[in-house]
N, C-alpha and C positions, 0 to 999 in steps of 0.2 A: 567803570561804564557807565554813565549817568544817563538817565531816563526819563521824561517828561510826565508828567500825570498828565493823565485824562480827565478833567472832569471841573470837580472844585476844590477846593482844599478841604483837608481831613476834618469831622465833622464829629468822631468817634473813631475808634480800633477795632479790630477784630477779638472778639469776645470768646471765651470757652463755654460750652455749650451749658444754658441755664444761667451765665453770665451775664452782665450787660446792659445796655438798653435795649429795650424790645419794638420789634419793628413796631405796635401797634402803636407807640409811644412818640413815633415820628411824628411830623407837621409836614403838610405837603400845599403846594398854592391849590388852586382851580383847577380842577382838570381843564386841558385843553382841549381842541378837537385832534382826533386821531392821525397820529405822524406815521406816516410810513418808515422804515430804517431806510431806508435808502437815502431820506428828504436831511438825515441828521445833520448839521453844519456844527462840527467842533472848532469854528474857524471866529465866530463873532456872534454876538449875541442877536438872540432873536424874540425881537420884543412880544409879549404877551403869548409865547411858545411854554415858557416855565424853564427854557435852554437857557447855559450860564456859559458865559465865556471862558476861553482855555487859559489857567494861568500855568506860564513854566515854570518850574523851582526844582531844585535839585531835590531827586528823587533819597538822596542820601541826608537829607533832613530829616531827623527823628527816625530812621528805620537803617540806615548803616550800608555801607558798602558792602559786607562781606554777606547781609541777609539778600539785598539785591541782586548781587553777582549770582549767589546758590540757586536759586528762584528763578534766576533768566537763565540757569545753565541745566537745571533739572527740567523746566520747560523743553527747552530743546533736543533734551533726551541725552545728555552729557550729565551722564550719574554720576559715575567716575570723579568727575572734573569738583561736581557741584559738593559729593563727600571731601574732599580733599581742602577746598575752601573753607567750610566749618570746621571740619578738624583742627585744623590752621591756627584760626583765631579761637575757636576754645581752648588750644593748646598754648598758645601764646601767655606767657608767664606775667605778662602786663594787663590780659585781656580783661574786662570788667563785662564780658556779655551777660545781655540781657536773658531772658528765658524763651523767649523767641526763637534765636541760634539752638538752645539746646533741645527742643522740641520739634524744629526742623530736622537735628540729624538723627533723633530718638525715631519720629518718622519715616524719615529715610531709610532706618535700618531696617525697621518694619517693612516697608516698601519693597525692599531688598532680598528679605529673611535673613538677615545678617544676624543671628541670635544672640552669637557671643559676643559682638562688639555690642549691639544694643547692650545684655547684662555687664558689659565691663563700665557702660556709663552712667546708668540708671541708678547708682550710690553714689557717683557724684552729684546728679541731678539733685535726690535727696536732701543731700550734706546741705549743698548751695542756698535752696530754697526752700527747704525745711519743710516739705511738703513732700507725700508719697507721691512716686514714678508713676506714670502712665505704663498699663500691662503689656507685658508682652504679647503682640498677635502678631501673626507670622499674614502681612497684606499682599505677600509675594505668589501665594498659590493658586490665588485666580487669574494668573497670567498663563500660569502652566497647564492651564483645562482647556483645550479646545472647546470653540464654538460649537453647542449640538444642534446638528440640523434640526429645524420644526417639520412637524408630521406633516405630509400632503394628507389634504383635504380634499375631497371631494363630496361633490352632491348627485345622487341619483334623479330624477325625475321622471314622471309618467309613467308611457307602459315599455318595462322591459322583457323583449322578447325573448325566443331561444335562440336569435340569431346576435346577442350582443356580445357574444364572447370577445370581440375584439376591443370594445369597451370597457369591458371586465378586465383583459391583458392589461391595458395600462393603467389599470389602478393598480395590480400587483406591479408594476415594471417601478413607478413612483413611490411605492411603497419599500420596495429594495433598496430603490437610490438613498431615503430617509432611513432605514428602518423601522418604520411605522404609517399607520397611515389614520387616518378619519374619513370615514364612510356615510354622509350624512343622507339615511334612508327616507326621511318622513313623507316625500312628497314620489314616492313611487308608488304606480295604481299597477292593478290589472299584470303583476306578475304568474305566469302560468306556470306549471311543474316544471317545464325545460329550463325556465329561465330561475328557477329557484336555485334546482339542480347546479347550474352553472357560476352564480353565486355564490354556493356554498363549497363549491369546490375550489372557487379561490382563494376563500376562508381557509379552508383545511391547509390547503397548499401555504399559503402564510405563514399558519400557525406553526407548521413540519419545519418551518423555518426558521422558528423562534422570532417573528416581526409583530411587532403588536399592532391589533388594528383594535380599534374605536369603533363602535357603530352608536348614531346619532338620531336621534328623535327616531325611535323603533316604535315605539305605541301605536299609532295610524297603520301602519306595515301588519302589525303583528294582528291588530284588531281586526284586518280585509283578510291576514290568511287562516283567521282561526273560523271564518266561518264557511271554511273550503274543506275543512276537516270532519270527520264523524268517527266514531270509535266502533271499530266494527265494520267498517267499510276500507278493505284495502288498497285504495286509490291515493294515486298523488302524493307515495313516501316523502320526495325532496320538498314539498310543502309542508311537511309535519318536520320533517329534520329540520329547514329554515325556521320556524315558526320555534321549534325548541332553543334556536343560537338567539334566535331574539330576543327570551324570554330569559337566556343568561345575561346579553347584555343589556338590559333592563333592571337586572337585579331582583327579579320575580322569581324568586325560589320556589314557591308553593306550589305557582299555579305551574311553575314547569315539572313541577314529581308529579303533580296529579294527572299533566299531557304526557308525558313518559309512561304514566301506567297504561294510557289508554293507548299505543304506541304501540307499549309491548304486548297488548291481548291484540292489537287487532293485526298488526304483524308477524308475532309469532315469533321474534328475536328481541335482543337485549337494547333499549336506550340507550342514546348517549347520556356518559354520568357530568353532573352538575362539577361544575369549574368554577373555583375563583374568581372571578375576574376584573379587574380595575372595577372601581366604584363609577357606574356609569355617567357617558361624559351629560351637560347638562343642556336641556332643549336650547335650540337656538332658530333665529326666526328661518322661516322655508327660502328667502330670499338670503340670507345672511347679509343685510345691509352695513356698510361703516359707517356709524351716526354719529355727528357731533353731539358734544355734550353738554347740554341745554345752559347759560348762561347760570351763573348764581350769584347767591346776593353777596352786600360787600362784607358782612360780617361772617361769611362761610370760608376758611380756609381747605383748602384742597391741596393734593401731592406730584409731584414728578418726579422723574429719577435721573438722573446722570450717571453714567459709569464707565469703566472702562478708561482708555485714553483718546483724548479729545483732541484731533488733530487735523490742520488743512484747514484753507479755506470754505471750501462747502462743505462743511459738515453736518449730517443729517440730522443727530444728536440736537444742535442748536436751531434747527430750523423745525424740529418738531416740536421744540422747547417754546418758539416764536407761534407757533400756533398755538399751543395748549395755553398759554397764558392769555392769550387774544379777547377773550371774552368773562376773564376772570379778575378778579381785584384783588385774592390776596391765593397767594401760592407757597404754599413749601416744598423748597427744594430738596430733596434727599441725595445728600453727595457720599454716605458713606462708602462707596463701591467705586467714584470716581479716584483714580491712579494718578492721573495726569491731565496736564491743561497746555498746551502750545501756547505759543505768545499769542499768535493770530487768531487762537481762538477766544482766548481771554478777548483782545479788542474786541470782538462778534459778540461776547459774552456780556461787554459793558454797555456795547450799543442797543443792547436789547433793554435790561434794566437801566438804562438811562431813557429808555423812548419811557417804558413802564413807570418810571419813577414820574415823570413829565406828566404821565397821565392820573397821576395818584394815586398809584398802584404800589401793591407792599408785597417785596419777595423776600423770603430768607433762604437761604442755601445755608442748610444744616450738615453737621459731622463732616466736616471738609478738613483731609488732612494737614499735615502744617505746612506741607513742603506746595501744595496750591493753594492754600490761604496767603504764601506769602508772596505770590505771583497776581494772587486777587488783589492785595493791599500795593503792588507797584503799580498793579496799573490803574489803581482806585476803583477797583470792583466794588470792595465795603464803602465808597461813599453812595452809590445807588441801590444796595443790597444789604440786607442784613447776615453778616455770614458768622458763621460758630462753628469753632474747631472739634473736631473729634476728640473724643477723652485715650 
């Protein structure tokens, strides 16, 4: 099966990390006006836009049919068939296969957790190429791990009255659903002793069920509650106890111990004990807005992560990537955890990178496994970005 290149004739090759030309050394034409991805036309040259005409040629030229076939099979999820193609080619008595096919097979074994097969091949690799083979690394482990649900985040604001039980119950329900909760109390004001008791009851209930609860921005609320407690005045017991809880979440053990002594003297009962809670959550803005990073200078590099298996025509990861690079001149993309890229997503990635290259932007795809890198070469993605293999 012969597939056409998309873009220009190859000007370089995929290089191992630390080898090959630097992306900074590439030359680009003057940046044209911003181009919408949907406007890209691969059928003809558009003068003044930095785009080039498509040149149709056989992918096999300089790559090889087995290289192409295995890359496309793996991209389509046909892992066993891709392995068969690589093994058959490398085991052919008259075969004089280059290092690229060997790296593809070794990485395929790492991606599928086949250590025994990997070990049986590394000696042949070392003998043939007179260099140390890549180390064993089980890259299949990440597949078996289910995605962990994100903790539910709730922001409490204003005056929480004693009748706020329904709202607090919703927090408990959300926390049970995800196994954890983050409660921002930075904007709470005017908590009566009854409301303090209800909030404490929810926190104690979740703690008894071993559900992790993080309180964020506790400082302002702790200051307000501290004004309402007085040593020797046995009133507002729940306010005292909630204040002690807040001090634990802020990590202020010294202040906690002093207040615990006052509590014991005032109410003539043992105070709560200090608990080693996780580090306090970093303060966040009261409204927790989602902000867009400020544009960076042309000499500043930034990073983005592609991971997992990217498949389908409407891939959210690639949409986020396109938005991320819109206001940056140089971007380093970490592909260490990128396991697979299907044919459709590879085409979309080429479109994005071709647009960025036409605008004079530099993108580097780093630590790409050999199976994904092979598809990137088949699709000429390595002609619009600098691609480096993982070790």
